[in-house]
Biopython code that builds the backbone (N, CA, C, O; Angstrom):
import numpy as np
from Bio.PDB.StructureBuilder import StructureBuilder

atoms = [
    (1, "MET", "N", (0.944, 63.518, -18.458)),
    (1, "MET", "CA", (1.854, 64.613, -18.751)),
    (1, "MET", "C", (1.298, 65.925, -18.225)),
    (1, "MET", "O", (1.997, 66.679, -17.550)),
    (2, "ILE", "N", (0.028, 66.194, -18.539)),
    (2, "ILE", "CA", (-0.576, 67.449, -18.089)),
    (2, "ILE", "C", (-0.677, 67.463, -16.571)),
    (2, "ILE", "O", (-0.414, 68.481, -15.931)),
    (3, "LEU", "N", (-1.061, 66.318, -15.999)),
    (3, "LEU", "CA", (-1.180, 66.227, -14.546)),
    (3, "LEU", "C", (0.172, 66.472, -13.883)),
    (3, "LEU", "O", (0.258, 67.187, -12.885)),
    (4, "SER", "N", (1.226, 65.878, -14.441)),
    (4, "SER", "CA", (2.540, 66.082, -13.841)),
    (4, "SER", "C", (2.968, 67.545, -13.961)),
    (4, "SER", "O", (3.624, 68.071, -13.062)),
    (5, "ASN", "N", (2.600, 68.209, -15.067)),
    (5, "ASN", "CA", (2.920, 69.631, -15.209)),
    (5, "ASN", "C", (2.168, 70.466, -14.186)),
    (5, "ASN", "O", (2.725, 71.402, -13.611)),
    (6, "LEU", "N", (0.910, 70.130, -13.959)),
    (6, "LEU", "CA", (0.137, 70.851, -12.953)),
    (6, "LEU", "C", (0.715, 70.644, -11.561)),
    (6, "LEU", "O", (0.777, 71.576, -10.758)),
    (7, "LEU", "N", (1.138, 69.416, -11.281)),
    (7, "LEU", "CA", (1.734, 69.138, -9.980)),
    (7, "LEU", "C", (3.039, 69.897, -9.804)),
    (7, "LEU", "O", (3.341, 70.376, -8.710)),
    (8, "GLN", "N", (3.809, 70.009, -10.869)),
    (8, "GLN", "CA", (5.081, 70.716, -10.773)),
    (8, "GLN", "C", (4.874, 72.210, -10.529)),
    (8, "GLN", "O", (5.684, 72.853, -9.861)),
    (9, "ILE", "N", (3.796, 72.752, -11.069)),
    (9, "ILE", "CA", (3.516, 74.175, -10.846)),
    (9, "ILE", "C", (3.224, 74.422, -9.379)),
    (9, "ILE", "O", (3.666, 75.426, -8.820)),
    (10, "LYS", "N", (2.486, 73.521, -8.746)),
    (10, "LYS", "CA", (2.111, 73.693, -7.348)),
    (10, "LYS", "C", (3.206, 73.250, -6.383)),
    (10, "LYS", "O", (3.109, 73.513, -5.185)),
    (11, "MET", "N", (4.249, 72.579, -6.884)),
    (11, "MET", "CA", (5.320, 72.107, -6.013)),
    (11, "MET", "C", (6.211, 73.271, -5.584)),
    (11, "MET", "O", (6.401, 74.244, -6.315)),
    (12, "PHE", "N", (6.729, 73.139, -4.418)),
    (12, "PHE", "CA", (7.708, 74.090, -3.948)),
    (12, "PHE", "C", (9.042, 73.763, -4.596)),
    (12, "PHE", "O", (9.226, 72.644, -5.074)),
    (13, "PRO", "N", (9.970, 74.694, -4.627)),
    (13, "PRO", "CA", (11.257, 74.453, -5.289)),
    (13, "PRO", "C", (11.971, 73.193, -4.775)),
    (13, "PRO", "O", (12.562, 72.453, -5.561)),
    (14, "GLU", "N", (11.919, 72.955, -3.482)),
    (14, "GLU", "CA", (12.598, 71.778, -2.928)),
    (14, "GLU", "C", (11.939, 70.493, -3.434)),
    (14, "GLU", "O", (12.631, 69.529, -3.762)),
    (15, "GLU", "N", (10.612, 70.475, -3.498)),
    (15, "GLU", "CA", (9.904, 69.305, -3.999)),
    (15, "GLU", "C", (10.214, 69.070, -5.478)),
    (15, "GLU", "O", (10.398, 67.929, -5.903)),
    (16, "ARG", "N", (10.272, 70.151, -6.261)),
    (16, "ARG", "CA", (10.618, 70.027, -7.681)),
    (16, "ARG", "C", (12.013, 69.457, -7.845)),
    (16, "ARG", "O", (12.252, 68.625, -8.720)),
    (17, "ARG", "N", (12.925, 69.899, -7.011)),
    (17, "ARG", "CA", (14.301, 69.410, -7.091)),
    (17, "ARG", "C", (14.356, 67.922, -6.758)),
    (17, "ARG", "O", (15.053, 67.161, -7.429)),
    (18, "LEU", "N", (13.620, 67.503, -5.719)),
    (18, "LEU", "CA", (13.586, 66.089, -5.344)),
    (18, "LEU", "C", (12.942, 65.231, -6.432)),
    (18, "LEU", "O", (13.398, 64.123, -6.714)),
    (19, "GLU", "N", (11.877, 65.756, -7.037)),
    (19, "GLU", "CA", (11.221, 65.029, -8.120)),
    (19, "GLU", "C", (12.173, 64.868, -9.314)),
    (19, "GLU", "O", (12.252, 63.798, -9.917)),
    (20, "HIS", "N", (12.877, 65.922, -9.634)),
    (20, "HIS", "CA", (13.856, 65.867, -10.727)),
    (20, "HIS", "C", (14.963, 64.859, -10.406)),
    (20, "HIS", "O", (15.406, 64.120, -11.285)),
    (21, "LEU", "N", (15.397, 64.831, -9.178)),
    (21, "LEU", "CA", (16.432, 63.892, -8.747)),
    (21, "LEU", "C", (15.936, 62.446, -8.885)),
    (21, "LEU", "O", (16.671, 61.569, -9.338)),
    (22, "ARG", "N", (14.680, 62.214, -8.488)),
    (22, "ARG", "CA", (14.090, 60.876, -8.633)),
    (22, "ARG", "C", (14.037, 60.454, -10.101)),
    (22, "ARG", "O", (14.360, 59.314, -10.434)),
    (23, "GLU", "N", (13.632, 61.365, -10.965)),
    (23, "GLU", "CA", (13.565, 61.075, -12.395)),
    (23, "GLU", "C", (14.947, 60.745, -12.946)),
    (23, "GLU", "O", (15.099, 59.826, -13.751)),
    (24, "GLN", "N", (15.944, 61.495, -12.512)),
    (24, "GLN", "CA", (17.307, 61.254, -12.982)),
    (24, "GLN", "C", (17.832, 59.904, -12.495)),
    (24, "GLN", "O", (18.535, 59.210, -13.229)),
    (25, "ARG", "N", (17.495, 59.534, -11.268)),
    (25, "ARG", "CA", (17.909, 58.227, -10.742)),
    (25, "ARG", "C", (17.260, 57.101, -11.524)),
    (25, "ARG", "O", (17.905, 56.097, -11.825)),
    (26, "ASP", "N", (15.962, 57.267, -11.860)),
    (26, "ASP", "CA", (15.270, 56.256, -12.671)),
    (26, "ASP", "C", (15.920, 56.130, -14.041)),
    (26, "ASP", "O", (16.084, 55.026, -14.560)),
    (27, "LEU", "N", (16.285, 57.254, -14.618)),
    (27, "LEU", "CA", (16.939, 57.253, -15.920)),
    (27, "LEU", "C", (18.280, 56.527, -15.857)),
    (27, "LEU", "O", (18.595, 55.726, -16.738)),
    (28, "VAL", "N", (19.061, 56.802, -14.832)),
    (28, "VAL", "CA", (20.359, 56.146, -14.668)),
    (28, "VAL", "C", (20.175, 54.644, -14.475)),
    (28, "VAL", "O", (20.939, 53.851, -15.024)),
    (29, "ALA", "N", (19.169, 54.248, -13.700)),
    (29, "ALA", "CA", (18.905, 52.822, -13.484)),
    (29, "ALA", "C", (18.539, 52.140, -14.803)),
    (29, "ALA", "O", (18.994, 51.031, -15.082)),
    (30, "GLN", "N", (17.720, 52.805, -15.605)),
    (30, "GLN", "CA", (17.337, 52.240, -16.902)),
    (30, "GLN", "C", (18.546, 52.134, -17.830)),
    (30, "GLN", "O", (18.707, 51.127, -18.519)),
    (31, "LEU", "N", (19.378, 53.138, -17.856)),
    (31, "LEU", "CA", (20.575, 53.111, -18.696)),
    (31, "LEU", "C", (21.540, 52.011, -18.257)),
    (31, "LEU", "O", (22.192, 51.387, -19.093)),
    (32, "ARG", "N", (21.631, 51.773, -16.956)),
    (32, "ARG", "CA", (22.493, 50.689, -16.469)),
    (32, "ARG", "C", (21.965, 49.333, -16.923)),
    (32, "ARG", "O", (22.740, 48.460, -17.315)),
    (33, "LYS", "N", (20.632, 49.155, -16.869)),
    (33, "LYS", "CA", (20.042, 47.905, -17.341)),
    (33, "LYS", "C", (20.349, 47.700, -18.821)),
    (33, "LYS", "O", (20.724, 46.604, -19.239)),
    (34, "GLU", "N", (20.187, 48.759, -19.605)),
    (34, "GLU", "CA", (20.414, 48.655, -21.042)),
    (34, "GLU", "C", (21.875, 48.403, -21.363)),
    (34, "GLU", "O", (22.183, 47.749, -22.359)),
    (35, "SER", "N", (22.780, 48.911, -20.537)),
    (35, "SER", "CA", (24.203, 48.710, -20.814)),
    (35, "SER", "C", (24.633, 47.264, -20.567)),
    (35, "SER", "O", (25.660, 46.826, -21.086)),
    (36, "GLU", "N", (23.853, 46.522, -19.779)),
    (36, "GLU", "CA", (24.182, 45.131, -19.483)),
    (36, "GLU", "C", (23.693, 44.164, -20.561)),
    (36, "GLU", "O", (24.035, 42.982, -20.533)),
    (37, "ILE", "N", (22.901, 44.654, -21.501)),
    (37, "ILE", "CA", (22.383, 43.803, -22.567)),
    (37, "ILE", "C", (23.533, 43.424, -23.494)),
    (37, "ILE", "O", (24.286, 44.280, -23.959)),
    (38, "THR", "N", (23.649, 42.121, -23.753)),
    (38, "THR", "CA", (24.699, 41.687, -24.673)),
    (38, "THR", "C", (24.248, 41.969, -26.096)),
    (38, "THR", "O", (23.117, 41.669, -26.479)),
    (39, "ARG", "N", (25.139, 42.542, -26.858)),
    (39, "ARG", "CA", (24.823, 42.891, -28.231)),
    (39, "ARG", "C", (25.637, 42.028, -29.171)),
    (39, "ARG", "O", (26.763, 41.635, -28.868)),
    (40, "ILE", "N", (25.042, 41.740, -30.322)),
    (40, "ILE", "CA", (25.753, 40.960, -31.327)),
    (40, "ILE", "C", (25.884, 41.814, -32.582)),
    (40, "ILE", "O", (25.065, 42.701, -32.822)),
    (41, "PRO", "N", (26.904, 41.550, -33.374)),
    (41, "PRO", "CA", (27.090, 42.341, -34.596)),
    (41, "PRO", "C", (25.928, 42.139, -35.580)),
    (41, "PRO", "O", (25.291, 41.086, -35.601)),
    (42, "ILE", "N", (25.673, 43.155, -36.379)),
    (42, "ILE", "CA", (24.612, 43.106, -37.375)),
    (42, "ILE", "C", (24.833, 41.944, -38.339)),
    (42, "ILE", "O", (23.882, 41.267, -38.729)),
    (43, "SER", "N", (26.078, 41.715, -38.720)),
    (43, "SER", "CA", (26.364, 40.635, -39.667)),
    (43, "SER", "C", (25.919, 39.284, -39.111)),
    (43, "SER", "O", (25.403, 38.446, -39.851)),
    (44, "GLN", "N", (26.115, 39.076, -37.832)),
    (44, "GLN", "CA", (25.678, 37.824, -37.208)),
    (44, "GLN", "C", (24.154, 37.763, -37.136)),
    (44, "GLN", "O", (23.565, 36.703, -37.348)),
    (45, "SER", "N", (23.520, 38.886, -36.840)),
    (45, "SER", "CA", (22.052, 38.930, -36.784)),
    (45, "SER", "C", (21.451, 38.583, -38.138)),
    (45, "SER", "O", (20.476, 37.836, -38.223)),
    (46, "ILE", "N", (22.036, 39.129, -39.191)),
    (46, "ILE", "CA", (21.544, 38.862, -40.537)),
    (46, "ILE", "C", (21.668, 37.384, -40.864)),
    (46, "ILE", "O", (20.748, 36.793, -41.428)),
    (47, "GLN", "N", (22.795, 36.785, -40.516)),
    (47, "GLN", "CA", (22.982, 35.353, -40.766)),
    (47, "GLN", "C", (21.958, 34.526, -39.995)),
    (47, "GLN", "O", (21.410, 33.562, -40.530)),
    (48, "ASP", "N", (21.697, 34.894, -38.750)),
    (48, "ASP", "CA", (20.707, 34.172, -37.947)),
    (48, "ASP", "C", (19.307, 34.283, -38.560)),
    (48, "ASP", "O", (18.560, 33.305, -38.593)),
    (49, "ILE", "N", (18.960, 35.465, -39.037)),
    (49, "ILE", "CA", (17.639, 35.669, -39.654)),
    (49, "ILE", "C", (17.530, 34.851, -40.939)),
    (49, "ILE", "O", (16.500, 34.226, -41.193)),
    (50, "LEU", "N", (18.581, 34.853, -41.743)),
    (50, "LEU", "CA", (18.569, 34.067, -42.976)),
    (50, "LEU", "C", (18.425, 32.571, -42.685)),
    (50, "LEU", "O", (17.656, 31.881, -43.355)),
    (51, "LYS", "N", (19.153, 32.073, -41.700)),
    (51, "LYS", "CA", (19.040, 30.665, -41.323)),
    (51, "LYS", "C", (17.610, 30.339, -40.895)),
    (51, "LYS", "O", (17.063, 29.306, -41.281)),
    (52, "TYR", "N", (17.009, 31.218, -40.101)),
    (52, "TYR", "CA", (15.644, 31.006, -39.625)),
    (52, "TYR", "C", (14.666, 30.971, -40.804)),
    (52, "TYR", "O", (13.784, 30.115, -40.860)),
    (53, "CYS", "N", (14.830, 31.902, -41.738)),
    (53, "CYS", "CA", (13.923, 31.956, -42.895)),
    (53, "CYS", "C", (14.044, 30.702, -43.753)),
    (53, "CYS", "O", (13.035, 30.131, -44.169)),
    (54, "VAL", "N", (15.272, 30.277, -44.018)),
    (54, "VAL", "CA", (15.482, 29.082, -44.837)),
    (54, "VAL", "C", (14.935, 27.850, -44.122)),
    (54, "VAL", "O", (14.319, 26.991, -44.753)),
    (55, "LYS", "N", (15.153, 27.758, -42.827)),
    (55, "LYS", "CA", (14.689, 26.609, -42.050)),
    (55, "LYS", "C", (13.163, 26.518, -42.035)),
    (55, "LYS", "O", (12.607, 25.423, -42.126)),
    (56, "ASN", "N", (12.487, 27.654, -41.922)),
    (56, "ASN", "CA", (11.032, 27.669, -41.781)),
    (56, "ASN", "C", (10.289, 27.906, -43.089)),
    (56, "ASN", "O", (9.060, 27.965, -43.095)),
    (57, "GLN", "N", (11.007, 28.043, -44.186)),
    (57, "GLN", "CA", (10.376, 28.298, -45.474)),
    (57, "GLN", "C", (9.379, 27.207, -45.882)),
    (57, "GLN", "O", (8.312, 27.542, -46.396)),
    (58, "PRO", "N", (9.679, 25.915, -45.676)),
    (58, "PRO", "CA", (8.719, 24.877, -46.094)),
    (58, "PRO", "C", (7.369, 24.948, -45.380)),
    (58, "PRO", "O", (6.365, 24.507, -45.938)),
    (59, "THR", "N", (7.319, 25.479, -44.189)),
    (59, "THR", "CA", (6.059, 25.532, -43.446)),
    (59, "THR", "C", (5.437, 26.924, -43.427)),
    (59, "THR", "O", (4.430, 27.138, -42.751)),
    (60, "ASP", "N", (6.015, 27.866, -44.152)),
    (60, "ASP", "CA", (5.521, 29.241, -44.167)),
    (60, "ASP", "C", (4.408, 29.375, -45.208)),
    (60, "ASP", "O", (4.649, 29.240, -46.408)),
    (61, "PHE", "N", (3.205, 29.638, -44.742)),
    (61, "PHE", "CA", (2.062, 29.750, -45.640)),
    (61, "PHE", "C", (2.152, 30.972, -46.543)),
    (61, "PHE", "O", (1.565, 30.974, -47.625)),
    (62, "LEU", "N", (2.859, 31.994, -46.136)),
    (62, "LEU", "CA", (3.005, 33.168, -46.990)),
    (62, "LEU", "C", (3.905, 32.881, -48.184)),
    (62, "LEU", "O", (3.814, 33.560, -49.206)),
    (63, "VAL", "N", (4.771, 31.881, -48.063)),
    (63, "VAL", "CA", (5.670, 31.514, -49.158)),
    (63, "VAL", "C", (5.035, 30.440, -50.031)),
    (63, "VAL", "O", (4.990, 30.583, -51.253)),
    (64, "LYS", "N", (4.544, 29.362, -49.416)),
    (64, "LYS", "CA", (4.045, 28.229, -50.199)),
    (64, "LYS", "C", (2.555, 28.295, -50.485)),
    (64, "LYS", "O", (2.071, 27.595, -51.374)),
    (65, "GLY", "N", (1.823, 29.112, -49.760)),
    (65, "GLY", "CA", (0.384, 29.200, -49.955)),
    (65, "GLY", "C", (-0.347, 28.141, -49.147)),
    (65, "GLY", "O", (0.269, 27.372, -48.409)),
    (66, "PHE", "N", (-1.659, 28.109, -49.292)),
    (66, "PHE", "CA", (-2.493, 27.172, -48.556)),
    (66, "PHE", "C", (-2.911, 26.038, -49.470)),
    (66, "PHE", "O", (-3.127, 26.249, -50.664)),
    (67, "ALA", "N", (-3.026, 24.836, -48.922)),
    (67, "ALA", "CA", (-3.440, 23.680, -49.706)),
    (67, "ALA", "C", (-4.876, 23.839, -50.184)),
    (67, "ALA", "O", (-5.208, 23.439, -51.300)),
    (68, "SER", "N", (-5.714, 24.409, -49.360)),
    (68, "SER", "CA", (-7.102, 24.671, -49.757)),
    (68, "SER", "C", (-7.530, 26.006, -49.157)),
    (68, "SER", "O", (-6.926, 26.499, -48.204)),
    (69, "GLN", "N", (-8.565, 26.570, -49.723)),
    (69, "GLN", "CA", (-9.055, 27.856, -49.232)),
    (69, "GLN", "C", (-9.617, 27.758, -47.813)),
    (69, "GLN", "O", (-9.669, 28.761, -47.101)),
    (70, "LYS", "N", (-10.033, 26.578, -47.402)),
    (70, "LYS", "CA", (-10.571, 26.408, -46.049)),
    (70, "LYS", "C", (-9.490, 26.612, -44.989)),
    (70, "LYS", "O", (-9.795, 26.996, -43.860)),
    (71, "GLN", "N", (-8.235, 26.359, -45.345)),
    (71, "GLN", "CA", (-7.133, 26.554, -44.402)),
    (71, "GLN", "C", (-6.735, 28.026, -44.273)),
    (71, "GLN", "O", (-6.086, 28.417, -43.303)),
    (72, "ASN", "N", (-7.122, 28.822, -45.241)),
    (72, "ASN", "CA", (-6.721, 30.228, -45.284)),
    (72, "ASN", "C", (-7.588, 31.056, -44.330)),
    (72, "ASN", "O", (-8.776, 31.247, -44.592)),
    (73, "PRO", "N", (-7.011, 31.549, -43.227)),
    (73, "PRO", "CA", (-7.813, 32.355, -42.290)),
    (73, "PRO", "C", (-8.113, 33.752, -42.843)),
    (73, "PRO", "O", (-8.930, 34.476, -42.274)),
    (74, "PHE", "N", (-7.457, 34.140, -43.952)),
    (74, "PHE", "CA", (-7.621, 35.482, -44.512)),
    (74, "PHE", "C", (-8.565, 35.496, -45.720)),
    (74, "PHE", "O", (-8.734, 36.537, -46.355)),
    (75, "ARG", "N", (-9.175, 34.359, -46.041)),
    (75, "ARG", "CA", (-10.049, 34.292, -47.211)),
    (75, "ARG", "C", (-11.283, 35.157, -46.966)),
    (75, "ARG", "O", (-11.650, 35.458, -45.830)),
    (76, "GLU", "N", (-11.901, 35.540, -48.075)),
    (76, "GLU", "CA", (-13.129, 36.317, -47.957)),
    (76, "GLU", "C", (-14.253, 35.391, -47.517)),
    (76, "GLU", "O", (-14.435, 34.307, -48.071)),
    (77, "ARG", "N", (-14.975, 35.815, -46.554)),
    (77, "ARG", "CA", (-16.081, 35.021, -46.023)),
    (77, "ARG", "C", (-17.316, 35.221, -46.900)),
    (77, "ARG", "O", (-17.561, 36.308, -47.424)),
    (78, "LYS", "N", (-18.079, 34.151, -47.041)),
    (78, "LYS", "CA", (-19.344, 34.270, -47.739)),
    (78, "LYS", "C", (-20.331, 34.928, -46.801)),
    (78, "LYS", "O", (-20.399, 34.600, -45.617)),
    (79, "THR", "N", (-21.073, 35.832, -47.326)),
    (79, "THR", "CA", (-22.076, 36.503, -46.504)),
    (79, "THR", "C", (-23.461, 36.014, -46.885)),
    (79, "THR", "O", (-23.718, 35.705, -48.048)),
    (80, "CYS", "N", (-24.315, 35.948, -45.948)),
    (80, "CYS", "CA", (-25.673, 35.503, -46.158)),
    (80, "CYS", "C", (-26.590, 36.723, -46.098)),
    (80, "CYS", "O", (-26.668, 37.417, -45.085)),
    (81, "ILE", "N", (-27.265, 36.958, -47.191)),
    (81, "ILE", "CA", (-28.164, 38.111, -47.232)),
    (81, "ILE", "C", (-29.595, 37.592, -47.321)),
    (81, "ILE", "O", (-29.941, 36.855, -48.244)),
    (82, "LEU", "N", (-30.401, 37.972, -46.379)),
    (82, "LEU", "CA", (-31.816, 37.565, -46.357)),
    (82, "LEU", "C", (-32.666, 38.716, -46.831)),
    (82, "LEU", "O", (-32.513, 39.856, -46.393)),
    (83, "PHE", "N", (-33.566, 38.391, -47.736)),
    (83, "PHE", "CA", (-34.505, 39.420, -48.230)),
    (83, "PHE", "C", (-35.859, 39.218, -47.637)),
    (83, "PHE", "O", (-36.781, 39.980, -47.930)),
]
sb = StructureBuilder()
sb.init_structure("model")
sb.init_model(0)
sb.init_chain("A")
sb.init_seg("    ")
for serial, (resi, resn, name, xyz) in enumerate(atoms, 1):
    if name == "N":
        sb.init_residue(resn, " ", resi, " ")
    sb.init_atom(name, np.array(xyz, "f"), 0.0, 1.0, " ", f" {name:<3s}", serial, name[0])
structure = sb.get_structure()
């Protein structure tokens, strides 16, 4: 950001105008890409998320827990202290 500001200060008016034009073209290209994205209604998204949660609930360790502490990657580790 700072470098681009320094470059803009040293640019001549024509160069600044061309740089601004390039930025605007990039922005338009990005907006065109985003406009082509297919969108689905929120209600459908919520239903899909609920289906996914219900389907994966039996294997979700955060819901059912771990069978043993050895399977839990978040358990507190024993530390070895040597005197």
